[in-house]
VOVEX-265832 format. One line per field, with one value per residue (C-alpha): residue in one letter; y, x, z; residue number from 0. Coordinates in Angstrom, 1 decimal. Example, Ala and Ser with C-alpha at 12.3 -4.5 7.8 and 13.67 -1.06 7.14 Angstrom:
2
type = (A; S)
py = (-4.5; -1.1)
px = (12.3; 13.7)
pz = (7.8; 7.1)
seq = (0; 1)
//
This chain:
524
type = (M; S; K; S; S; L; T; P; L; K; V; P; A; I; K; V; R; Q; W; L; P; D; W; D; R; F; R; F; D; R; T; D; Q; Q; D; K; P; D; P; H; F; F; L; C; S; M; R; A; S; H; L; K; A; L; T; G; V; Y; R; R; S; T; K; G; L; T; P; R; S; K; D; P; N; V; Q; R; G; H; E; E; N; R; S; E; T; I; R; E; F; V; R; F; G; F; P; W; C; E; M; G; D; A; K; R; R; M; S; G; A; E; D; L; K; K; P; G; W; L; P; T; A; I; L; V; N; I; L; P; P; K; S; E; R; N; G; Q; Q; I; A; E; E; D; L; V; K; L; E; A; T; G; D; V; V; S; L; R; M; P; E; K; F; S; G; H; T; W; E; P; K; R; V; Y; P; L; E; V; I; D; G; Q; H; R; L; W; A; F; E; E; F; D; P; A; D; D; F; E; L; P; V; V; A; F; Y; G; L; D; R; G; W; Q; A; Y; L; F; W; S; V; N; I; T; P; K; R; I; N; R; S; L; A; F; D; L; Y; P; L; L; R; Q; Q; S; W; L; D; K; F; A; G; H; S; I; Y; R; E; S; R; C; Q; E; L; V; E; A; L; W; S; H; P; D; S; P; W; H; Q; R; I; N; M; L; G; E; L; K; A; H; R; D; Y; Q; G; P; M; V; S; Q; A; A; W; V; R; S; L; I; S; S; F; V; K; Q; S; E; G; K; G; I; K; I; G; G; L; F; G; A; P; S; S; R; D; E; L; S; L; P; W; N; R; A; M; Q; A; A; F; L; I; V; A; G; N; M; L; K; E; Q; V; E; A; A; K; S; N; W; A; K; E; L; R; K; I; S; S; T; N; L; F; P; G; E; D; P; A; F; Y; G; E; Y; S; L; L; T; T; D; Q; G; V; R; G; F; L; F; I; V; N; D; L; C; Y; V; L; A; D; Q; L; E; L; K; K; W; R; W; E; M; V; Y; E; Q; Q; P; K; A; K; K; L; A; A; T; E; E; E; A; V; S; E; G; I; R; S; L; K; K; M; K; V; A; G; F; L; E; S; I; A; A; G; L; S; T; Y; E; W; R; T; S; S; A; P; G; L; H; E; E; E; R; L; K; Q; S; V; F; R; G; S; G; G; Y; R; E; M; R; R; Q; L; L; F; H; L; R; N; Q; H; G; V; I; S; T; A; A; K; V; V; I; G; A; L; G; Y; K)
py = (-47.8; -48.8; -46.4; -46.8; -45.6; -42.8; -39.0; -37.0; -33.4; -32.9; -34.3; -34.3; -32.5; -31.6; -28.2; -28.1; -25.0; -24.4; -20.6; -19.5; -15.5; -15.1; -15.6; -12.8; -10.6; -12.3; -9.9; -10.9; -9.3; -9.8; -8.5; -11.7; -14.1; -14.6; -12.9; -13.4; -17.3; -18.7; -20.1; -23.0; -26.0; -29.0; -32.8; -35.1; -38.1; -38.2; -40.9; -41.4; -40.6; -37.6; -35.8; -36.5; -35.0; -31.7; -31.0; -28.9; -29.9; -26.9; -28.1; -25.8; -25.5; -23.7; -23.5; -20.0; -16.7; -16.7; -15.4; -18.5; -15.7; -14.7; -18.4; -19.2; -22.8; -24.8; -28.7; -30.0; -31.8; -35.4; -38.6; -41.2; -43.8; -42.6; -42.8; -46.5; -46.9; -45.6; -47.4; -50.6; -49.8; -48.9; -52.9; -54.9; -52.9; -53.1; -54.7; -55.7; -52.3; -52.3; -55.5; -56.4; -58.8; -61.6; -61.4; -61.3; -64.4; -66.1; -69.3; -68.0; -64.5; -64.0; -64.1; -60.7; -58.8; -57.0; -54.2; -50.5; -48.0; -44.3; -43.1; -39.8; -36.9; -34.9; -31.5; -29.3; -25.6; -24.5; -21.9; -18.8; -16.9; -14.8; -16.8; -16.9; -19.2; -18.5; -15.9; -17.8; -16.8; -20.2; -19.9; -19.8; -23.0; -24.7; -23.6; -25.8; -23.8; -24.4; -25.0; -24.5; -25.4; -24.9; -27.0; -29.2; -28.4; -29.5; -29.3; -28.7; -30.1; -27.8; -27.5; -30.2; -32.2; -36.0; -37.6; -38.9; -37.6; -34.3; -31.3; -27.7; -24.5; -23.3; -23.7; -26.9; -25.7; -27.8; -27.2; -29.9; -28.3; -31.9; -35.3; -35.2; -38.2; -40.1; -38.6; -39.2; -43.1; -43.3; -42.0; -45.4; -47.4; -47.4; -48.8; -48.6; -46.1; -46.8; -46.3; -43.2; -40.8; -38.9; -34.9; -32.2; -28.8; -25.2; -22.3; -19.4; -20.1; -17.9; -19.2; -18.0; -20.1; -22.8; -23.2; -22.6; -25.9; -27.8; -27.2; -27.8; -30.8; -32.4; -30.8; -29.6; -32.7; -35.9; -38.7; -41.7; -44.8; -47.7; -49.6; -48.8; -52.5; -54.0; -53.3; -54.3; -57.7; -59.3; -58.7; -59.8; -62.7; -64.9; -63.6; -66.1; -63.5; -62.2; -66.2; -66.9; -64.2; -63.3; -62.3; -60.6; -57.8; -54.8; -54.4; -55.9; -53.0; -50.5; -51.1; -51.7; -48.4; -46.5; -48.6; -47.2; -43.9; -44.0; -44.7; -42.3; -39.4; -40.1; -38.0; -41.0; -43.2; -44.3; -43.9; -40.3; -39.0; -41.6; -43.6; -42.6; -42.0; -41.0; -42.5; -39.6; -39.3; -36.3; -37.5; -35.2; -31.8; -31.8; -35.3; -37.8; -40.7; -44.3; -44.6; -47.2; -46.5; -46.7; -49.7; -51.9; -51.1; -52.3; -54.9; -56.2; -55.6; -58.2; -60.9; -60.4; -58.9; -58.3; -61.7; -64.7; -66.6; -70.0; -71.4; -73.0; -72.2; -70.6; -71.9; -68.5; -66.5; -62.7; -60.8; -58.5; -60.6; -62.6; -64.8; -68.1; -70.0; -69.3; -69.1; -67.6; -63.9; -62.4; -59.7; -57.3; -54.8; -51.2; -49.5; -47.2; -50.5; -52.1; -48.8; -48.4; -52.0; -51.4; -48.2; -50.0; -52.6; -50.3; -48.2; -50.8; -52.4; -48.4; -48.4; -51.5; -50.7; -47.5; -49.1; -51.8; -52.8; -55.0; -54.4; -54.1; -50.9; -49.6; -49.5; -48.2; -45.4; -44.4; -44.1; -40.4; -39.0; -36.1; -38.1; -38.4; -35.6; -34.4; -36.8; -40.0; -43.3; -44.6; -48.1; -47.4; -44.6; -45.1; -45.7; -48.5; -50.3; -53.0; -51.5; -48.9; -51.8; -53.5; -56.4; -55.3; -53.9; -57.1; -59.4; -57.1; -57.1; -60.9; -61.7; -59.8; -61.3; -64.8; -64.7; -63.1; -65.3; -68.3; -67.2; -65.0; -67.2; -67.3; -63.2; -62.8; -60.4; -60.7; -59.3; -56.0; -53.9; -50.6; -50.7; -51.1; -48.4; -46.3; -47.2; -46.4; -43.0; -40.4; -39.4; -35.5; -36.4; -37.0; -39.9; -39.6; -37.4; -37.7; -40.9; -39.3; -38.8; -42.7; -44.1; -42.1; -43.8; -47.3; -47.1; -45.8; -48.5; -51.7; -50.7; -51.7; -55.2; -58.3; -58.5; -55.1; -57.4; -60.0; -57.1; -55.7; -59.3; -59.7; -56.2; -57.0; -60.0; -58.8; -56.0; -58.2; -59.5; -58.2; -55.6; -53.8; -54.0; -55.7; -52.3; -50.6; -49.9; -51.9; -55.2; -58.1; -60.3; -63.2; -60.6; -59.0; -62.0; -63.1; -60.1; -60.2; -63.0; -60.7; -58.9; -59.8; -60.9; -64.1; -62.1; -61.9; -65.2; -65.5; -62.6; -64.3; -67.2; -65.9; -63.7; -66.9; -69.1; -66.1; -65.6; -69.6; -69.2; -66.9; -67.9; -68.1; -67.9; -66.4; -69.3; -71.1; -69.0; -69.0; -73.0; -73.2; -71.3; -72.6; -76.0; -74.7; -73.3; -76.3; -74.6; -76.3)
px = (26.3; 29.7; 32.8; 34.2; 30.8; 30.9; 31.8; 33.5; 32.5; 36.4; 39.7; 42.1; 45.2; 48.5; 49.7; 53.7; 55.4; 58.1; 59.9; 63.5; 63.9; 66.0; 62.9; 61.5; 64.2; 63.6; 61.9; 58.2; 56.0; 52.5; 53.1; 55.4; 52.7; 55.3; 53.5; 54.8; 53.4; 52.0; 54.5; 53.1; 51.5; 49.3; 49.8; 47.1; 45.6; 42.9; 40.6; 42.2; 38.7; 38.1; 41.0; 40.6; 37.2; 38.2; 41.4; 41.8; 44.7; 45.6; 47.8; 50.4; 49.0; 50.7; 47.0; 45.5; 47.3; 48.3; 51.9; 54.4; 55.6; 51.7; 50.7; 49.8; 49.7; 51.9; 51.0; 52.7; 50.5; 49.0; 51.3; 48.7; 51.2; 52.6; 49.8; 48.7; 52.2; 51.7; 47.9; 49.5; 52.6; 49.6; 47.8; 51.0; 54.3; 57.5; 58.5; 55.6; 54.2; 57.2; 57.1; 55.4; 53.1; 55.6; 57.3; 54.1; 53.2; 57.0; 56.5; 56.2; 55.9; 53.0; 55.8; 56.5; 53.4; 54.0; 52.0; 52.4; 52.8; 52.5; 53.9; 55.1; 52.9; 50.6; 51.4; 48.3; 47.2; 43.8; 42.4; 41.2; 38.0; 37.4; 40.4; 40.0; 41.9; 41.1; 39.0; 36.6; 36.5; 35.5; 31.9; 31.7; 29.8; 32.9; 36.0; 38.0; 37.6; 40.8; 39.2; 41.2; 40.6; 43.4; 46.5; 44.0; 43.5; 41.1; 39.9; 36.3; 34.9; 32.6; 29.0; 27.9; 30.5; 28.9; 32.4; 34.0; 31.1; 31.2; 32.0; 32.3; 30.1; 33.0; 36.5; 37.8; 38.9; 42.3; 45.0; 47.3; 51.4; 53.0; 51.8; 49.2; 50.0; 49.5; 45.9; 45.2; 46.4; 43.0; 40.9; 39.5; 40.6; 38.8; 40.8; 37.9; 36.7; 39.2; 42.5; 44.1; 47.1; 49.4; 49.1; 50.9; 48.4; 49.2; 46.6; 46.6; 49.8; 50.8; 51.4; 55.0; 55.9; 53.6; 55.6; 59.0; 58.3; 57.1; 60.4; 62.6; 60.6; 61.1; 64.4; 66.8; 67.1; 69.4; 66.7; 67.3; 67.4; 65.3; 68.6; 69.4; 67.6; 70.6; 72.9; 70.4; 70.1; 72.1; 69.8; 66.7; 68.5; 65.7; 62.8; 61.6; 60.7; 64.0; 65.5; 63.4; 64.1; 68.1; 68.6; 66.0; 67.1; 64.9; 67.5; 70.4; 70.0; 69.5; 72.7; 74.9; 73.4; 74.7; 78.0; 78.4; 77.6; 80.4; 82.9; 81.9; 81.4; 84.8; 87.7; 90.2; 88.1; 89.9; 86.5; 86.3; 83.7; 85.1; 81.3; 78.8; 75.7; 73.2; 74.2; 75.0; 77.2; 78.9; 79.0; 82.1; 82.9; 84.1; 85.4; 84.2; 86.6; 85.3; 83.2; 81.5; 77.6; 76.0; 73.9; 76.7; 78.6; 75.4; 74.7; 78.2; 78.3; 75.0; 76.8; 79.8; 80.1; 76.2; 74.5; 73.6; 76.5; 74.4; 71.7; 70.9; 73.7; 75.7; 79.3; 81.3; 79.2; 79.2; 81.3; 78.5; 75.9; 73.4; 74.8; 76.4; 74.1; 70.9; 73.5; 76.4; 76.0; 77.4; 80.7; 79.5; 80.5; 78.3; 78.0; 81.1; 83.2; 82.1; 82.5; 86.2; 87.1; 86.2; 88.3; 91.1; 91.4; 90.9; 93.7; 95.9; 95.3; 95.6; 99.0; 100.1; 99.0; 100.5; 103.9; 103.2; 106.3; 104.6; 104.0; 100.6; 100.9; 104.0; 101.9; 98.7; 100.8; 102.6; 99.0; 98.1; 94.8; 92.9; 90.3; 92.9; 92.9; 96.5; 98.8; 96.1; 97.8; 96.4; 96.9; 94.3; 92.0; 92.3; 89.8; 91.9; 92.0; 89.9; 89.4; 87.7; 85.0; 82.2; 83.9; 86.6; 85.3; 83.4; 86.2; 88.1; 85.6; 84.9; 88.5; 88.6; 85.5; 86.2; 89.5; 89.0; 85.9; 87.7; 90.2; 87.7; 89.2; 92.7; 92.1; 90.2; 88.0; 85.7; 87.7; 87.4; 84.4; 83.2; 83.8; 87.7; 87.6; 86.1; 88.8; 91.7; 90.5; 93.2; 91.6; 91.8; 89.5; 85.7; 83.8; 83.4; 79.8; 79.4; 79.4; 82.2; 84.4; 82.8; 84.5; 88.0; 87.7; 87.6; 89.9; 93.0; 91.6; 91.4; 94.8; 96.2; 94.7; 96.0; 93.9; 95.0; 98.6; 96.4; 94.4; 98.2; 99.0; 96.1; 96.4; 100.2; 99.0; 96.4; 98.9; 100.7; 97.6; 96.9; 94.2; 94.1; 90.9; 90.6; 90.5; 93.8; 96.4; 99.3; 97.5; 98.4; 95.9; 95.9; 95.9; 93.2; 91.2; 92.1; 91.0; 87.7; 86.7; 85.0; 82.7; 78.9; 77.5; 79.8; 83.1; 82.0; 82.1; 85.6; 87.2; 86.6; 87.8; 91.1; 92.2; 91.7; 94.1; 96.5; 96.4; 96.7; 100.3; 101.3; 103.0; 102.0; 98.5; 97.3; 98.1; 96.6; 93.3; 92.6; 93.3; 90.5; 88.1; 88.7; 87.5; 84.7; 83.4; 84.3; 86.9; 88.9)
pz = (-51.0; -51.4; -50.4; -53.8; -55.4; -53.1; -54.6; -52.1; -52.0; -50.1; -50.6; -47.9; -48.3; -46.5; -47.1; -47.7; -47.5; -49.5; -49.8; -49.2; -47.9; -50.9; -53.2; -51.4; -53.9; -57.1; -59.7; -60.2; -63.2; -63.8; -67.2; -68.1; -66.7; -63.4; -61.0; -57.2; -56.1; -53.4; -51.0; -50.4; -52.3; -51.6; -51.9; -52.1; -53.8; -56.3; -57.7; -61.6; -63.5; -61.2; -62.1; -65.6; -65.4; -63.4; -65.4; -68.4; -70.8; -72.6; -75.5; -77.1; -80.6; -84.0; -85.2; -85.3; -85.2; -81.6; -81.8; -79.9; -77.6; -76.3; -76.1; -72.4; -73.4; -71.2; -72.5; -75.2; -78.2; -77.0; -78.6; -78.2; -78.8; -75.5; -73.3; -74.9; -73.5; -70.1; -70.1; -71.2; -68.0; -65.7; -66.6; -67.2; -65.7; -67.5; -69.7; -70.9; -72.0; -74.7; -75.7; -79.2; -79.9; -80.8; -77.8; -76.0; -77.3; -76.4; -73.7; -70.1; -71.5; -69.0; -66.2; -67.2; -66.5; -63.0; -61.2; -63.1; -60.3; -60.6; -57.7; -59.2; -59.0; -61.4; -61.2; -61.7; -60.9; -59.2; -60.9; -58.6; -59.1; -62.3; -64.2; -67.3; -70.2; -74.0; -73.5; -71.0; -67.5; -65.0; -63.3; -59.4; -59.5; -61.3; -58.9; -57.1; -53.4; -50.7; -47.0; -44.1; -40.7; -38.5; -39.9; -42.0; -45.9; -48.1; -51.9; -52.4; -55.5; -57.7; -56.4; -58.7; -59.2; -60.0; -61.0; -64.1; -66.2; -64.7; -67.2; -66.3; -67.9; -69.7; -67.9; -66.3; -62.2; -62.6; -65.5; -65.8; -65.2; -66.1; -66.7; -69.0; -70.9; -67.5; -67.5; -71.1; -70.4; -68.5; -71.5; -72.6; -69.4; -66.4; -63.3; -61.1; -59.0; -56.0; -58.1; -57.1; -58.3; -56.3; -57.0; -56.5; -56.9; -56.9; -56.6; -58.7; -60.3; -62.7; -66.6; -67.0; -63.9; -65.0; -68.2; -65.9; -63.9; -66.8; -68.6; -65.0; -64.3; -67.9; -69.5; -66.8; -64.7; -65.5; -65.7; -64.0; -66.7; -66.3; -67.1; -63.3; -62.5; -64.6; -61.4; -59.1; -61.3; -57.8; -55.2; -57.6; -58.5; -56.4; -58.5; -60.5; -63.9; -64.0; -63.5; -66.2; -68.6; -67.5; -71.2; -72.1; -74.7; -73.5; -69.9; -72.1; -74.9; -72.5; -70.4; -73.8; -74.8; -71.9; -72.0; -75.6; -74.3; -71.9; -74.5; -76.8; -74.0; -71.3; -72.4; -71.5; -73.9; -77.0; -78.8; -77.4; -79.7; -82.0; -82.4; -84.6; -82.3; -84.4; -87.4; -89.2; -92.2; -90.6; -86.9; -85.5; -86.6; -89.9; -89.4; -92.3; -91.6; -90.6; -87.5; -85.9; -85.1; -82.0; -83.1; -84.3; -81.0; -79.2; -81.1; -80.2; -76.7; -76.7; -78.4; -76.3; -72.8; -72.2; -72.7; -70.6; -68.9; -69.5; -71.0; -74.2; -76.8; -74.7; -74.8; -73.4; -71.3; -70.8; -68.1; -67.5; -67.6; -65.8; -62.8; -63.5; -61.2; -58.9; -55.8; -57.3; -58.1; -61.4; -61.0; -58.8; -61.3; -61.7; -64.8; -64.2; -63.6; -66.8; -68.6; -67.0; -67.7; -71.7; -71.7; -70.0; -72.7; -75.8; -74.5; -73.9; -77.5; -79.0; -77.2; -78.7; -82.1; -82.1; -81.0; -83.0; -85.9; -88.2; -91.6; -91.4; -89.4; -91.2; -94.5; -93.5; -91.8; -95.4; -97.3; -96.8; -95.2; -94.5; -92.1; -89.0; -86.4; -85.8; -83.9; -84.8; -86.0; -89.5; -87.8; -85.1; -86.2; -90.2; -92.7; -94.0; -90.1; -89.9; -86.0; -87.5; -88.7; -86.9; -87.8; -85.9; -83.2; -82.1; -83.0; -79.8; -77.9; -78.1; -77.6; -74.2; -73.1; -74.2; -72.7; -69.4; -69.0; -68.9; -66.7; -64.6; -61.0; -61.9; -62.4; -59.4; -61.2; -58.4; -55.8; -57.8; -56.4; -55.8; -52.4; -53.0; -55.8; -53.0; -50.8; -52.7; -53.8; -51.7; -48.6; -50.0; -52.6; -52.2; -53.8; -57.4; -57.8; -61.6; -64.2; -65.7; -62.4; -61.2; -64.4; -64.1; -60.6; -62.1; -64.7; -62.1; -59.8; -62.2; -63.1; -60.0; -60.4; -61.7; -64.7; -66.1; -66.6; -68.9; -70.6; -71.6; -73.0; -75.3; -76.3; -77.0; -79.2; -81.1; -82.1; -84.7; -86.3; -90.1; -89.2; -92.9; -94.6; -98.2; -99.8; -98.4; -100.8; -101.4; -100.7; -103.3; -104.9; -102.5; -99.8; -100.4; -100.8; -97.5; -96.0; -98.0; -95.5; -92.9; -95.3; -94.6; -91.5; -91.5; -90.8; -87.4; -86.6; -89.0; -87.2; -83.9; -85.2; -86.8; -83.8; -81.2; -83.5; -83.8; -80.0; -79.5; -81.2; -78.9; -75.9; -71.8; -70.1; -73.5; -75.5; -72.6; -72.7; -76.3; -76.5; -74.0; -75.4; -79.1; -77.6; -76.0; -79.0; -81.2; -83.7; -86.0)
seq = (0; 1; 2; 3; 4; 5; 6; 7; 8; 9; 10; 11; 12; 13; 14; 15; 16; 17; 18; 19; 20; 21; 22; 23; 24; 25; 26; 27; 28; 29; 30; 31; 32; 33; 34; 35; 36; 37; 38; 39; 40; 41; 42; 43; 44; 45; 46; 47; 48; 49; 50; 51; 52; 53; 54; 55; 56; 57; 58; 59; 60; 61; 62; 63; 64; 65; 66; 67; 68; 69; 70; 71; 72; 73; 74; 75; 76; 77; 78; 79; 80; 81; 82; 83; 84; 85; 86; 87; 88; 89; 90; 91; 92; 93; 94; 95; 96; 97; 98; 99; 100; 101; 102; 103; 104; 105; 106; 107; 108; 109; 110; 111; 112; 113; 114; 115; 116; 117; 118; 119; 120; 121; 122; 123; 124; 125; 126; 127; 128; 129; 130; 131; 132; 133; 134; 135; 136; 137; 138; 139; 140; 141; 142; 143; 144; 145; 146; 147; 148; 149; 150; 151; 152; 153; 154; 155; 156; 157; 158; 159; 160; 161; 162; 163; 164; 165; 166; 167; 168; 169; 170; 171; 172; 173; 174; 175; 176; 177; 178; 179; 180; 181; 182; 183; 184; 185; 186; 187; 188; 189; 190; 191; 192; 193; 194; 195; 196; 197; 198; 199; 200; 201; 202; 203; 204; 205; 206; 207; 208; 209; 210; 211; 212; 213; 214; 215; 216; 217; 218; 219; 220; 221; 222; 223; 224; 225; 226; 227; 228; 229; 230; 231; 232; 233; 234; 235; 236; 237; 238; 239; 240; 241; 242; 243; 244; 245; 246; 247; 248; 249; 250; 251; 252; 253; 254; 255; 256; 257; 258; 259; 260; 261; 262; 263; 264; 265; 266; 267; 268; 269; 270; 271; 272; 273; 274; 275; 276; 277; 278; 279; 280; 281; 282; 283; 284; 285; 286; 287; 288; 289; 290; 291; 292; 293; 294; 295; 296; 297; 298; 299; 300; 301; 302; 303; 304; 305; 306; 307; 308; 309; 310; 311; 312; 313; 314; 315; 316; 317; 318; 319; 320; 321; 322; 323; 324; 325; 326; 327; 328; 329; 330; 331; 332; 333; 334; 335; 336; 337; 338; 339; 340; 341; 342; 343; 344; 345; 346; 347; 348; 349; 350; 351; 352; 353; 354; 355; 356; 357; 358; 359; 360; 361; 362; 363; 364; 365; 366; 367; 368; 369; 370; 371; 372; 373; 374; 375; 376; 377; 378; 379; 380; 381; 382; 383; 384; 385; 386; 387; 388; 389; 390; 391; 392; 393; 394; 395; 396; 397; 398; 399; 400; 401; 402; 403; 404; 405; 406; 407; 408; 409; 410; 411; 412; 413; 414; 415; 416; 417; 418; 419; 420; 421; 422; 423; 424; 425; 426; 427; 428; 429; 430; 431; 432; 433; 434; 435; 436; 437; 438; 439; 440; 441; 442; 443; 444; 445; 446; 447; 448; 449; 450; 451; 452; 453; 454; 455; 456; 457; 458; 459; 460; 461; 462; 463; 464; 465; 466; 467; 468; 469; 470; 471; 472; 473; 474; 475; 476; 477; 478; 479; 480; 481; 482; 483; 484; 485; 486; 487; 488; 489; 490; 491; 492; 493; 494; 495; 496; 497; 498; 499; 500; 501; 502; 503; 504; 505; 506; 507; 508; 509; 510; 511; 512; 513; 514; 515; 516; 517; 518; 519; 520; 521; 522; 523)
//
């Protein structure tokens, strides 16, 4: 008989003591289902099929007459789609598990299949003798018992446990605190007997503490976003699947969404709470004025900054995109530095527009509007400014990316590294502890770099452009027709073209860079 076919009677475990003396003074109340817990839990690994057989997944339900405050069940309703995604992840890894059929059929897509490790532990509770669940008491013969010999602890399986086909008389001996969707992923998938899952097992943990633990695991912590993979990109550059799928939309969209979040949330951003994050008509307080949606921002960043640096059809690459060659890393900027770059560029445009004396800006300031907060310039934030439209935002992002991309070496962009940001911090100040603080430090550091002066020159040149929309009051018919070319999907390309030609007529390095970009894009 092979080892994998054996059904173990005991599972070895490690006893972990995790208790502070201060906790002894906390209030513990059995009537609130928060009896004092044991000062330790156990770590072990179990076959996925056995864990599924031993587990009772008591999902919360609104059916029946049980008041919500009296319902002791911790688990959420089972979401089949989520378990299916996890099942696909186990079999083929990420990003295959989230790819649609069309992308899976793409040439070379097979290279995206990877191991789908599940290293995060399933949290369970071991029921002690005479435990009742939903009005039924667990049978003595169905208990999972703890056996200790010195420092060695074992979880002894139920007396007649037979493996994945086993069922209890009335109540399952283990109940899931967190990880039910991972277990349900194996409902119609047999990964083989020797496929194991890590388990953290509490013993006799009261239902109130189970609910608290589930809440603290799933809601309280700030979860690490999958797009941290983007920051690791230079380190993974030699892997063929990242080389082949450098521009895969899953990674790029994740990074763009995080950048938009920073532009919306950071207090120093010119777009602070000025992005419609949820696509709602009323996106912020009582404000109902123009705000570009998060989706539009993401699309614009993907088209400009977060795109491949080379490849078929790529004439001007993205500053935040893939490396330009196998032996050369992309800009060594992390997420906070990328957000800081966008915020500094945006603030410089905002300041230049506010100082603008051009006719377009003066005319917009004459239009009365109730959609602005006190002190806001209608030329930058107003409903008749192209800077509050999808086309205007993308045009601005295109210009900053294009001009900085072609002059990256001259602007010494690769010299700006996070180590430099850290070294420039005041000695009395600790390293940024939060994402917002990291972005703030990036902003402060970038303003000392050579590129800061170039960004200011771009902003100055853009502030003299005609930014009124075709619906702005006071436009002559000829002017209205001229501005109407930005409507529709074709407006993005036309906006980019016109802004480049506008900057070509400026002086100095801005004009030179604009000419280089125009030539690369083949604009006439």
